[in-house]
N, C-alpha and C positions, 0 to 999 in steps of 0.2 A: 310705657317705660322709656326714660330718656336713653339714647344710645342703643336702642333695641335692634338695629340692623346687624346682619351677619358680618363678621370681620373677614377680611381677606389678608393675605400676606402684605399687600401694599398698604392697607389701612393700618395694620399693626406697626409696620415700619414708619409710617407717617407719625404715629403716636410716639414711638420710641426715639425718633430723631429729635423730639423736643426735650429729651432727658439728657442732662449732663451730670456726670460725676467722675471726677478725676480723669483717667485715661480709659475708662470703661466704655465699651460699645456692646451692642446686642446683635446676636444672630438669631434668625427665626427660620424654621423649616416646617413644611407641612407634615402632619402626622395624623392619619386617618381623617376624621371629620374636624379635627382641630390643628393645633400648632405646638411646636416645642420651641421655647425661648431659652437662650443661653447668654450669660454675660461673658464678655471676652475682654481680656486685657493683654497688652503687650508686655511681656516680662522685660524689665530694664536690666541689661547686663552690659557694661561698658566694654567687655571683652568680645562681644558678639556684634558684628556690623548690622545684621538684621535679626533682632531678637524674636524668638518664637511667640506665637499667640498662645495664650492659655485660656481654657474654657472652664466655667463653673458647671455645676449640674444642670440638667435640663428641667425646665418648669413647663407644665402643661397649660396652654391657653385655649379655652374653648372658642369656637367660632361665634358663640353667643356672648362672649365677654364684653362688658362695657369698657369704655375708655378708662374709667377709674380702676377697674379691676386689672387691666393691662399695666397701668402705671404702678399699682400696688404690687403686682407680681414682679415688675422690674426692680422695685425697691427691695423686695424679698431676696431676689437673685443677687443684688449688690451686697446686701447685709450678710448673706450666706457666704459670698466670696471674701468679704473682709474677715469674717470669722475663721474661714479656712486659712487665710494668710496669717492671722494672729496665732492660730494653733501651730502652724508650721515654724513660726519664728519665736514662740515663747519657749524659754529654756529654763530648766531647773537643774542645777549642777551640771550644766553643759549639755543636757539631754533634752530633746523635744519630747516631753512626756504627754503632750496632748495632741500630737500630730494627727491630722485626719486622714493620712495615707495608711489605709489598712485594707485588708481582704477579709471578709466575714468567714471564709473557709480557712 
């Protein structure tokens, strides 16, 4: 199998640094035998000198993931973050009726 070696934090970051999309970057941390990947963007607010970083949900990456699987997971993370932003900004009669800010309880 092509790309069959075990991934490390460094190998995952070397793959992710080849991805560009708007101002998004990726954070990775170790989780058990695998890793968690998050898409990160800096919120643009002209009133704030140093805008805060915002993170998307965490996506599991197996240590056995291929390069293609890592890139596909990064795309999924970006698409999910874009949908999240769209839901927050979409308004009907001035209300964000599809906002993804909710608590299941």
